[in-house]
N, C-alpha and C positions, 0 to 999 in steps of 0.2 A: 575370525569378520570384525572387522572395524566399528566399533560406533559410532550414532551420528557424529559425536561431539568432536570425535578425532576428524573426521573430514573436515566438519565446521570449521576447526584450528587453520589448517591447510590455508581454506579458501577466505579467511578476514584477512589474511595478511597481504591480499591482492586486492590496490585502489580500483573500485569500480566507480566511483562518484560520477552520476551521471549532472548534465549540466544545462539547463533550462534554456539558456541564451543560443545554445547551438541550434545550429538549423540542418544537422546531421541526422544519420540514420544508421546508427548509434550516435548519440548526441557525444559522447566520449569512447577515444578507440581504445583505451585501456580496459573498456568492457570484454574484449576480444580476449584479452590475455585470459583472466578466468576462463572465456567460452573453451579457447583451445584446451585448457587443462584438460575440464568436464568431459570436451569428446573424448581426448584419449583415454583417461579413465573410463566412460564407458565402452568406449571397445576393449579394452583393456579385461572387462570383466562379460564381455560378449555380447555387448552390444553392436550390430556389425553394422549398422545402416545409419550409427550415429555421425551426424556432422554439425556445422555451422553455417548460417549462408550470410550473403554478402550482409544484411541488415543486423547481424549479430544476434540470431535466433538460432538455438541448438534443440536439435530435435533427434530422438530415436526412438526404436520400438523394439518392445519385449513380448514377442512371439507369446502366446498362449498356448497351453496345454489342453483345453477342453474346449466344445464346441458348442456353440450358440449362447456365447457368456458375451456382455455388452463389451464393447472398446471402451476403456476408462483411462482418460486424458491426466495426467500430474505436472502442476505448473508451477514454477516459481521464477522469481526474478535476481536476474545478474547485478544492476545495481542499486548502487547505497543513495542515501538522501543527500541533497545538495545542499541540507541546513547546514550540517556539520564537517567535518575533516574526514575525510577515508583512507588516509594516509599515514603509512608508518604504524599500522595498529598492531597494539601490545596487548597480546590476551593475557587477562591475569586471569587464574584457576583458585577458587576461595571453595576448597573442602572443606565437608561436613562445619558448615556457615553456621556462626553462633545466634546470628538473630540481631546481632548489633550493628552500628553504624560499619560501615564498610569505608576504609581508607583506599582510592583510587592511587593519589598520588600524594606521597607524603611530604616531598622535596615541593610541588605545589599548592599545599593544602586544600587538595580536591578529594573531599569526603560525601560519601552516599549517605545522606542521615534518614534513618527509619523515621524520624518524626516528618519528614516530607514523603518519604514512600512506606507507609505502614504496613503494607503489604510483603515488604519482606521478611516480618516476623513471621508466616506461614512458610517460608524456605528454611527455616534452622534443621540441619541436619544433614541437608541437602549439597548438592555441588551446584558451584555457581561461575558463570564466567563474565567478565566485566572488561573491559579496554581500563588505559592507565590514565583514563581521564582527561586527555587531551586529543582524542578522536570520538570517534563512533566505534561501537564493536563493529557492525554490519550484520547483525542478527536477522533484520529485517533487507533481506532476504535471505542469506547465506545460510541461516539456518533452514529453511524451507528446502534450498538446494541440498543441502546435508540429509538432508530425511528421506529426500527421493531417493538419492545416489545409494542409501542405504536400504530401502525398500524393495528398491531393483535388484541389488546383492542380495538380498535376503532371497528373494522367489529366485535366482541362479542358482543359489546353494543348497535348493528345497524343491527340485524338480519335480518330489510327489506333490506338490502341494500345488492341488487345480484352480486354473487363475484364464481368464481372458488375455485378450490383446491388451499389455499395458505402452499406451502413447507418453514420451518426455517431451515437455520444453522447458527452455530455461528463457525467458524474453528480457531484454532490453528495456531500460529508459521506464520504467512503470514507475519510479519518484517522479516522474517529470507529466505524467500523463500520457505517456506515449505507447506502453508497454504492447497494445493490441494494434496500433496504427497498421501495421506489415505482417500482421498474425494471418496465416494461410489455415482457415480451417478446414478448408475440404483436403487440403494437403496434413494436417493434422491427423484427421480421420477417426478422431473420438466421437462415440455417440453422447456421451457427458463428460464432464473434467472438475479436477478439484485446482484451487489455488493454495497452495500450504504458504500461508502469510499473514495466519493469523497471532494471537498474539496471547495470552494467558491460557494455560492447559484448560481442556475444555470446550473452547470454544467454538463453535459451528454457525458460519451468519451466512444469509442468503437474504437480505436484505440492505440495502445502501442506501445512501440521499441520492435523490435525484440534485444534477447539479449546473448550474450553469456560471459561466463570469462574465462580467460587464466593465466595459474598457468606458470611461468617461472623460470628455475634453470639457473644459470649463473655459469660453470665450471672454476675455476682458479689453478693456479699452487701457491702456498706460498714457497718463498726462500729466507731467511735471507736477508735483505735490504745491507747489506753489499756487499753481491756474488749474487746482483740478476741479474746482466746487462743480456739482451739477456734469459735470464730462467723464470724471475718472468713473469704471467698472473694474473693482479689485476682482480678478478670478478668484482667487484663494479664499478670500472672504464670501463669495458664490456658492464656491465648493463646499466651504465650511456648513452654509446654508444647507445647500442640499441635502447633504449627510443629514442634517438634524432634522429632516423632513421625515427621515426611517423611523421607524418605531425603537427606542433607546432599549429597552430589553431583550429585542431579539437579536444579539448579537452574541460570539463562543462562550467569553465568559458569565453569562447567562443561562446558557440552556445544557439541555441534557440530554438522555434518552432518546425521543423521538423529535424533539423539538427542534424545527429548524434556525435559520440565522441568514443573516447579512453581516459579510465581512469587510471592512474598506481593508485592504491587504497593502496599499501601497499609494502615499499621495506625495506629489511632488509639483511645484508650480511657482508665477510667478504672479507679477501683476496683469501682464498679457494674457498667459496661458496657465492653467493647471488641469494636469491629469491626474485622474482617480480607478482603480484596479479595483472591483469587487468579484467577492465569489459570493453568489447564494444557494443554497442547500435545503431542504426539505425531502424526508421520506413520504410524505403524503403528494401525490401529482397536484390534486386541487390547490393546495395551500404553495405550493411550488411555482404553479402556474398566479397564483395570486401574489406573491412576491415578486415576480417577476412583473407585473401589471402594473403593481402598488410602483415598483421602481422608474416604471415608463410614466406613469402619470406625473410624479413626481419631477421630472426631467421636466417633463410638459409645461407643469408648473411654475419651474424656474424661466422657461423660457417667455411664458405668457409674462411672465413679470418684468424681466429684463430684456426681451425680443429675441424673435425667433433665431435661432442659429446659436443663441450666447453657449447651449448645453449641445454638444453630441452625445449621444449615447450607442454604444456597439454591444448586442448583447447575443450572448452566444451559449448555446446549450452545451455543455460539458458529457454528461454522462446521465443514466436513467438509473431508476431502482430495480435491481433485477427480479425481485420479489414474482412480478408477474409472468415471467418468464421461468422460473424455477417452481411456481406452484404446482403447474399441468404434470409435474415430474419430481413430484415432491419425497419420491422413493427414495433420491438421491441425497436428501438430507436424513430422512427415516432410518437409511442406511449408516448413516454416520454414528445417532443416536446410538443405535444398536451394538456398533462395533466398541463406542465408549464404554459401553455400560458392560460388554464381553470383555474389555481388560482391564477394569476397573478404572474406569476414569468418570467422572460427574459433569455430563452434558451441561452446557450453557449455549442454549439457543440466543442470541442476539442480533441485533441490528447495528450495523459498522456505522459509525457516524464520519463515515468517508466515503472512499472510493475505493475502488477495486479493477484491477485488469477483468475480473470476472464479469462484473457488471455488463464492460463493455463486448464480452466475448459472449455474452448468454445473448444479446441481443442481435450477435452475429452468428446464433444458430447453435451456438455450445453451452448449454446450460453449467452454469459454473460455480457454485458454493465456494466459502471459503472455510479452510482448518486451521486450527492455530499451531503454532511452533515451540509456544513454553517460553516465548520471550517477552521484555516488555522497557516502556521506556525509550521505544524506538525514537529515533532522530538527532539524537544526541549522544554528551558524552555518559549518562549516567545509563546508557543500554544494555541491558543483561540478559542475557540466557540462563535457564536451569538444565541442567544437565538431563537429571532424572524424566524432565518433561518431555525433553526433547526424545528421550527413549519410548514414551508413551504415544508420542505423535507417529513414531516410527511403524510402533504395535497399533494404533489405532487405522494409520492408513493399510497396511498390511490388511488387516480384518475385513475392513471395510472391500477390497479386490478380492478376499477368499469368499467373501459372502453371496459375489457376484458370479466365483467360479463353482459353486455347488449346484 
């Protein structure tokens, strides 16, 4: 049977980069390229109902061989991040890694320095896979896909192993926040699920940020600078003033753990019109609501100062902390912790400083925590996966499923 990394090497050379500016679903048609490959592979190993729909959701079912076991879903996403090129990925396999700096591309002098990524030293003696430094690798989340495919193949090859129905889904556009937009929970038919989309070995995550986005327009008045006194309203300066009202240290570069933040993600403007895009994050709902209220109050302050209509604010909730949906069925987390212990992995239960399709799915009625893949440095040219940790992810998932088949 193929190991997960061998499947992974096939998948990463297929460009599936998503596009946040697109208005289609999926956002890029090349995500179908990988989807069709996966459907054929699933059918080849015996998943007769494997298919991809018009929105690029791949689904299939491995029928169980024991009664009264819960139906478990396994989910990963097809797309890779728009933040870095995913075209012409050239995987680089480093066997028996020596714990030193990794030259990704000698010609272009692209080096992954241990001083920048000190946790590399923990991988000494293991096998790492990187890109050639000109693209991302695609471990987020083709590693998760490869691990799910390997788990499914394991159970098919070991019919003596007791398990309930296993539902498979590979989703499009997770990286641009649309992965759950057209996910049919009823059609999927799982009692609960796991996204295989985490990072370092041992991570199990069932808390994430509450998230909102804020689009702001600041309207100014443009007058010839030679006669602008007491007439001009420079929207750029007013936008800067608005941003300075927000807490200086509640920004990503000064926060960690359960600390939330405001992020000014985009700022473009002229004297006449400035546009500002923010994201707002906090694990705690009360603090999250407080942050949104503070931004609203700050905008109102500017309008009081410069005239009503100077600032237009559009505030939109994106997703919420899945913790409240997971805690009533916390056994789905406890079972992963136990499975990790059984296969020799130290569990790391942590909160995601971000979001996941699992958060939205949890609020759609499908509780879905997140399990590690073994990758790190996602979304950039230093993205890396550990082969041995991929194997442990496969072992962990299989052990969870076995535990519910007993």
